[in-house]
N, CA, C and O atoms as a Tripos MOL2 file, in Angstrom:
@<TRIPOS>MOLECULE
protein
  124   123    31     0     0
PROTEIN
NO_CHARGES

@<TRIPOS>ATOM
      1 N           0.7080   -1.2720   -0.0770 N.3       1 MET1
      2 CA          0.0600    0.1190   -0.1570 C.3       1 MET1
      3 C           0.9550    1.4040    0.0580 C.2       1 MET1
      4 O           0.5410    2.5010   -0.3170 O.2       1 MET1
      5 N           2.2520    1.2470    0.6980 N.am      2 SER2
      6 CA          2.9680    2.3270    0.5740 C.3       2 SER2
      7 C           3.1990    2.6590   -0.4260 C.2       2 SER2
      8 O           2.8250    3.7850   -0.7540 O.2       2 SER2
      9 N           3.8620    1.8960   -1.2870 N.am      3 ILE3
     10 CA          4.2410    1.9190   -2.5080 C.3       3 ILE3
     11 C           3.3810    2.5200   -3.5980 C.2       3 ILE3
     12 O           3.7180    3.2620   -4.5210 O.2       3 ILE3
     13 N           2.3330    2.0870   -3.3190 N.am      4 PHE4
     14 CA          1.1870    2.2780   -4.2640 C.3       4 PHE4
     15 C           0.8030    3.9550   -4.1200 C.2       4 PHE4
     16 O           0.2910    4.5700   -5.0560 O.2       4 PHE4
     17 N           1.1140    4.5530   -2.8770 N.am      5 LEU5
     18 CA          0.6940    5.8990   -2.4410 C.3       5 LEU5
     19 C           1.4410    6.5490   -2.9780 C.2       5 LEU5
     20 O           1.0660    7.5230   -3.6320 O.2       5 LEU5
     21 N           2.9210    6.1530   -2.8450 N.am      6 SER6
     22 CA          3.7550    6.7550   -3.0640 C.3       6 SER6
     23 C           3.8000    6.7310   -4.8220 C.2       6 SER6
     24 O           4.2080    7.7120   -5.4440 O.2       6 SER6
     25 N           3.4830    5.8990   -5.2760 N.am      7 TYR7
     26 CA          3.2120    5.8930   -7.1550 C.3       7 TYR7
     27 C           2.2430    7.2860   -7.2300 C.2       7 TYR7
     28 O           2.7040    8.3050   -7.7440 O.2       7 TYR7
     29 N           1.1520    7.2600   -6.7940 N.am      8 ILE8
     30 CA          0.2930    8.0360   -7.0630 C.3       8 ILE8
     31 C           0.5530    9.5040   -6.6070 C.2       8 ILE8
     32 O           0.1480   10.5070   -7.1950 O.2       8 ILE8
     33 N           1.3560    9.4670   -5.3720 N.am      9 LEU9
     34 CA          1.8030   11.0720   -5.2690 C.3       9 LEU9
     35 C           2.8920   11.2970   -6.6080 C.2       9 LEU9
     36 O           2.7480   12.3170   -7.2820 O.2       9 LEU9
     37 N           3.9530   10.3340   -6.9560 N.am     10 PHE10
     38 CA          4.7130   10.8250   -8.2080 C.3      10 PHE10
     39 C           4.2010   11.1630   -9.1240 C.2      10 PHE10
     40 O           4.3800   12.2200   -9.7300 O.2      10 PHE10
     41 N           3.3130   10.1110   -9.4180 N.am     11 ILE11
     42 CA          2.1730   10.6110  -10.9220 C.3      11 ILE11
     43 C           1.4400   12.1450  -10.4990 C.2      11 ILE11
     44 O           1.3690   12.8630  -11.4970 O.2      11 ILE11
     45 N           1.0020   12.6570   -9.5120 N.am     12 GLY12
     46 CA          0.5280   13.6180   -9.0060 C.3      12 GLY12
     47 C           1.3800   14.8260   -9.3990 C.2      12 GLY12
     48 O           0.9770   15.7730  -10.0740 O.2      12 GLY12
     49 N           2.7650   14.6570   -8.8300 N.am     13 ILE13
     50 CA          3.7040   15.7740   -8.7200 C.3      13 ILE13
     51 C           3.6840   15.8540  -10.1660 C.2      13 ILE13
     52 O           3.0940   16.8330  -10.6230 O.2      13 ILE13
     53 N           4.3750   14.7610  -11.2630 N.am     14 PHE14
     54 CA          4.7480   15.0840  -12.2260 C.3      14 PHE14
     55 C           3.9220   15.5320  -13.2700 C.2      14 PHE14
     56 O           4.4240   16.1440  -14.2130 O.2      14 PHE14
     57 N           2.4210   15.2470  -13.2050 N.am     15 THR15
     58 CA          1.2390   15.6650  -13.7070 C.3      15 THR15
     59 C           1.2790   17.3360  -13.5920 C.2      15 THR15
     60 O           1.3680   18.1490  -14.5120 O.2      15 THR15
     61 N           1.1910   17.5480  -12.3010 N.am     16 GLY16
     62 CA          1.5190   19.1180  -12.0200 C.3      16 GLY16
     63 C           2.4490   19.7780  -12.9560 C.2      16 GLY16
     64 O           2.0880   20.6980  -13.6910 O.2      16 GLY16
     65 N           3.5280   19.3510  -12.9300 N.am     17 LEU17
     66 CA          4.5150   19.9650  -13.3360 C.3      17 LEU17
     67 C           4.4420   20.0860  -15.0470 C.2      17 LEU17
     68 O           4.7900   21.0720  -15.6960 O.2      17 LEU17
     69 N           3.9310   18.9010  -15.5500 N.am     18 ALA18
     70 CA          3.5990   19.1850  -16.9900 C.3      18 ALA18
     71 C           2.7010   20.1140  -17.2530 C.2      18 ALA18
     72 O           3.0450   20.8630  -18.1660 O.2      18 ALA18
     73 N           1.3770   20.3970  -16.6440 N.am     19 LEU19
     74 CA          0.5660   21.2950  -17.0340 C.3      19 LEU19
     75 C           0.7290   22.4520  -16.5270 C.2      19 LEU19
     76 O           0.0740   23.3600  -17.0370 O.2      19 LEU19
     77 N           1.6820   22.7900  -15.3290 N.am     20 SER20
     78 CA          2.4600   23.8680  -15.3270 C.3      20 SER20
     79 C           2.9890   24.8170  -16.6510 C.2      20 SER20
     80 O           2.7010   25.8720  -17.2160 O.2      20 SER20
     81 N           3.9160   23.7480  -16.7400 N.am     21 LEU21
     82 CA          4.6830   23.8440  -17.9860 C.3      21 LEU21
     83 C           3.7880   24.3280  -19.2660 C.2      21 LEU21
     84 O           4.0920   25.3890  -19.8090 O.2      21 LEU21
     85 N           2.7200   23.5790  -19.7360 N.am     22 TYR22
     86 CA          2.3980   23.7290  -20.9930 C.3      22 TYR22
     87 C           1.4680   25.0010  -20.6030 C.2      22 TYR22
     88 O           1.1310   25.7870  -21.4890 O.2      22 TYR22
     89 N           1.0950   25.1690  -19.3690 N.am     23 PHE23
     90 CA         -0.0080   26.4600  -19.4570 C.3      23 PHE23
     91 C           1.0890   27.6090  -19.4880 C.2      23 PHE23
     92 O           0.8080   28.6760  -20.0330 O.2      23 PHE23
     93 N           2.1920   27.4280  -18.9750 N.am     24 GLY24
     94 CA          3.2360   28.6250  -18.8840 C.3      24 GLY24
     95 C           3.4540   29.1960  -20.2870 C.2      24 GLY24
     96 O           3.3720   30.3740  -20.6380 O.2      24 GLY24
     97 N           3.8540   27.7330  -21.2740 N.am     25 LEU25
     98 CA          3.8270   28.2210  -22.7060 C.3      25 LEU25
     99 C           2.8220   28.6040  -23.4120 C.2      25 LEU25
    100 O           3.0720   29.3250  -24.3780 O.2      25 LEU25
    101 N           1.8970   28.3600  -23.2260 N.am     26 GLN26
    102 CA          0.5710   28.8220  -23.7960 C.3      26 GLN26
    103 C           0.3100   30.6400  -23.2910 C.2      26 GLN26
    104 O          -0.2190   31.5600  -23.9150 O.2      26 GLN26
    105 N           0.7600   30.6090  -22.3140 N.am     27 ALA27
    106 CA          0.6400   31.9120  -21.6940 C.3      27 ALA27
    107 C           1.8040   33.2620  -22.4510 C.2      27 ALA27
    108 O           1.6530   34.4500  -22.7390 O.2      27 ALA27
    109 N           2.9180   32.3000  -22.5350 N.am     28 ILE28
    110 CA          4.1860   33.2850  -23.3420 C.3      28 ILE28
    111 C           3.6160   33.1770  -24.7320 C.2      28 ILE28
    112 O           3.8100   34.2490  -25.3060 O.2      28 ILE28
    113 N           3.0210   32.3550  -25.4640 N.am     29 LYS29
    114 CA          2.4330   32.6000  -26.7260 C.3      29 LYS29
    115 C           1.5180   33.5960  -26.9650 C.2      29 LYS29
    116 O           1.4120   34.0460  -28.1050 O.2      29 LYS29
    117 N           0.6520   34.1240  -25.8080 N.am     30 LEU30
    118 CA         -0.4420   34.8980  -26.0350 C.3      30 LEU30
    119 C           0.3280   36.3820  -25.6410 C.2      30 LEU30
    120 O          -0.3950   37.3680  -25.7810 O.2      30 LEU30
    121 N           1.3480   36.5640  -25.2910 N.am     31 ILE31
    122 CA          1.5920   37.8540  -24.7900 C.3      31 ILE31
    123 C           2.4750   38.0360  -26.2250 C.2      31 ILE31
    124 O           3.0450   39.0990  -26.4680 O.2      31 ILE31
@<TRIPOS>BOND
     1     1     2 1
     2     2     3 1
     3     3     4 2
     4     3     5 am
     5     5     6 1
     6     6     7 1
     7     7     8 2
     8     7     9 am
     9     9    10 1
    10    10    11 1
    11    11    12 2
    12    11    13 am
    13    13    14 1
    14    14    15 1
    15    15    16 2
    16    15    17 am
    17    17    18 1
    18    18    19 1
    19    19    20 2
    20    19    21 am
    21    21    22 1
    22    22    23 1
    23    23    24 2
    24    23    25 am
    25    25    26 1
    26    26    27 1
    27    27    28 2
    28    27    29 am
    29    29    30 1
    30    30    31 1
    31    31    32 2
    32    31    33 am
    33    33    34 1
    34    34    35 1
    35    35    36 2
    36    35    37 am
    37    37    38 1
    38    38    39 1
    39    39    40 2
    40    39    41 am
    41    41    42 1
    42    42    43 1
    43    43    44 2
    44    43    45 am
    45    45    46 1
    46    46    47 1
    47    47    48 2
    48    47    49 am
    49    49    50 1
    50    50    51 1
    51    51    52 2
    52    51    53 am
    53    53    54 1
    54    54    55 1
    55    55    56 2
    56    55    57 am
    57    57    58 1
    58    58    59 1
    59    59    60 2
    60    59    61 am
    61    61    62 1
    62    62    63 1
    63    63    64 2
    64    63    65 am
    65    65    66 1
    66    66    67 1
    67    67    68 2
    68    67    69 am
    69    69    70 1
    70    70    71 1
    71    71    72 2
    72    71    73 am
    73    73    74 1
    74    74    75 1
    75    75    76 2
    76    75    77 am
    77    77    78 1
    78    78    79 1
    79    79    80 2
    80    79    81 am
    81    81    82 1
    82    82    83 1
    83    83    84 2
    84    83    85 am
    85    85    86 1
    86    86    87 1
    87    87    88 2
    88    87    89 am
    89    89    90 1
    90    90    91 1
    91    91    92 2
    92    91    93 am
    93    93    94 1
    94    94    95 1
    95    95    96 2
    96    95    97 am
    97    97    98 1
    98    98    99 1
    99    99   100 2
   100    99   101 am
   101   101   102 1
   102   102   103 1
   103   103   104 2
   104   103   105 am
   105   105   106 1
   106   106   107 1
   107   107   108 2
   108   107   109 am
   109   109   110 1
   110   110   111 1
   111   111   112 2
   112   111   113 am
   113   113   114 1
   114   114   115 1
   115   115   116 2
   116   115   117 am
   117   117   118 1
   118   118   119 1
   119   119   120 2
   120   119   121 am
   121   121   122 1
   122   122   123 1
   123   123   124 2
@<TRIPOS>SUBSTRUCTURE
     1 MET1         2 RESIDUE 1 A MET
     2 SER2         6 RESIDUE 1 A SER
     3 ILE3        10 RESIDUE 1 A ILE
     4 PHE4        14 RESIDUE 1 A PHE
     5 LEU5        18 RESIDUE 1 A LEU
     6 SER6        22 RESIDUE 1 A SER
     7 TYR7        26 RESIDUE 1 A TYR
     8 ILE8        30 RESIDUE 1 A ILE
     9 LEU9        34 RESIDUE 1 A LEU
    10 PHE10       38 RESIDUE 1 A PHE
    11 ILE11       42 RESIDUE 1 A ILE
    12 GLY12       46 RESIDUE 1 A GLY
    13 ILE13       50 RESIDUE 1 A ILE
    14 PHE14       54 RESIDUE 1 A PHE
    15 THR15       58 RESIDUE 1 A THR
    16 GLY16       62 RESIDUE 1 A GLY
    17 LEU17       66 RESIDUE 1 A LEU
    18 ALA18       70 RESIDUE 1 A ALA
    19 LEU19       74 RESIDUE 1 A LEU
    20 SER20       78 RESIDUE 1 A SER
    21 LEU21       82 RESIDUE 1 A LEU
    22 TYR22       86 RESIDUE 1 A TYR
    23 PHE23       90 RESIDUE 1 A PHE
    24 GLY24       94 RESIDUE 1 A GLY
    25 LEU25       98 RESIDUE 1 A LEU
    26 GLN26      102 RESIDUE 1 A GLN
    27 ALA27      106 RESIDUE 1 A ALA
    28 ILE28      110 RESIDUE 1 A ILE
    29 LYS29      114 RESIDUE 1 A LYS
    30 LEU30      118 RESIDUE 1 A LEU
    31 ILE31      122 RESIDUE 1 A ILE
């Protein structure tokens, strides 16, 4: 169970970074 939770946490952080990078690039294009 501990490994499963750490896996979900890793996926959540990775997804968050990917989304922030994606929206950051979109914002730069709009400027």
